[in-house]
C-alpha positions, 0 to 999 in steps of 0.5 A: 161038729160035736154039740148037744142036739145038733141036727144031723144035716148041719153037723154033716155040712159042717164037717164037710167044710172042715168044721169038725171041732166047736170053738170055745165060744161056739161050745159055751154059747151053743145051749143059750143060743139054742134055748131062744134067750136074748144073747149078747156075744163079745169076742174078738175076730177069729173066735167063731161068732159069725159061724155060731150065729149061722149055726144057730139059725139053721139049727132052729129053722131046719127047713124051708117053710112058707113064704115070710122071712123068719130070721133077719141077720144084719151086717155092716157092708155089702162084703159082709153081706156076701160073705155071711150068705156064702157061709150060710149056704155052705152050712145049710147045704143039706137042707133046703133053707132059703137065704138071700142078701141085700145091700145098698148097691142092689136093686130094690125091685129085684130084692122085693120080687126074691123076697115075695117068693119066699126067703127063710133067712134074710141078710142085709145092711141096716139101711137096705133092710130098712128101705126094703121093709118100709117101701115094700110093706112086709110083715116083720112079725114073722121074724123069730130070730133077729141077729145083729152081727158086728153090732159094734160097727153098726151102732158106731156108724149110728145105725142103731136108730134103724135097729131100734125102728125095725125092732118096734115092728117085731114081736116075740123075736130072739134078739142076738147082738155080736160084737168085737168090742164094747162101748157106751153105745153099744151097752145103751142098746142092750138096755133099751132092747133087751130084758136079762140077756145072757152076756158072753164076754170072751175078749180076755180069752187068750185062745179059742 
């Protein structure tokens, strides 16, 4: 995978799973994502946006560090959690980064214990993440990358209020929304939570 200043462990892991050429979205968003700027990615399914988000987190975090979670990735469903964690583990196979997924059907005490052992990237549904951090009292100020994938679905499910609540406890984080379609609720969340984001809209592209 040839991208500007991509770290070697990430590039090698991507090539091992057959990702040797970036999609248009991955190529055009890489520099902005890597810079730490707030970003909005609007693109249809198959554009590679979820992979781009995972690449960013591995690129920025690089190795396991401490016991506090440094990246939070919200997805709509249990199935999305499992799929995303599997993808992250494949892409981080040449690092020692720790990722963990939580969802409503999981045991909250088990999840708390796993977090206390140290997790670099936490993937979860908004409802479970909110319950976990509310009951466990974990410090969200260590979150340096706050990512909402399939944000259009999450906001449509009226879980935007949970995202807002979580963001009030986060300080100095890179906020990223990725979605397939825009809506009034989606744009409202951008206005409420982001200052001058870099906005990428690939929905009119024919190919990626």
